[in-house]
Steps between C-alpha positions, in 0.01 A plus 500: 500500500767527234768235452855628487693431180788345694272260685330396177835443330632299795184284505536445126868408542412251776230335289742483208769348722258230619408432135873466421537261792214282373649514151843383611351225719287382208808511281711304746256230606443186300128438535356655185308189398517270796841335454680697229679829537514798269831390352409142406588363157148503353382824666448813291817713531310823440345491845837488675637792302187708549511433876858623521419816305195560722712464814762744369229752407343467846834571668554801273150624587572473874820701458325767293213528748740539792698764311175686425396481866838643604462768229831409336355476149367816333127556469515462123576127545189416705346291225799258489376310808164431338658391171734253673216363714279462195774309318559280805127426514506401135800272548358328810176437313678364195726289721222289643293519182790344306499210745133408489434146616198331654677378810679805630696495823569759765781669304253589226262638762782707653561660160128575472519662844804703391305617195205607714722695741682661208166603354392653833834684525454641152154623602653675801768651276234624262305651789815673624593619151156649439495664841844650456405654165176642641688645799746669265217654292290615796791652692810523276714661773523170692836334427 
């Protein structure tokens, strides 16, 4: 059974949207190390900035994936979704890596969960990207 490109893109967009939700919850909650929040006076400021960039990249990835599923973007821009997801994965990883502490709270764990979901979404995007290129080579008359 072959998976439709639209279904795969919609699944990838949903996983990316859940990752963005976890990212914004981790960004908004205050339990990164038990009692302190991400914006405390002695916390590393890099983690907050990286979290915001990761959230923005995740939202951009969701929009691009939905536009690709609706076939609004041209086929020559298929690789953009993977690039944005890869960058978002890098920023979510660096966000919680910049805030390494022994006693991490649930906000830190939410960012780890967002990174994992972003990684899975980028794997789905890679699978879709490879399949779409193979489909174009095998039967180039398919739009």
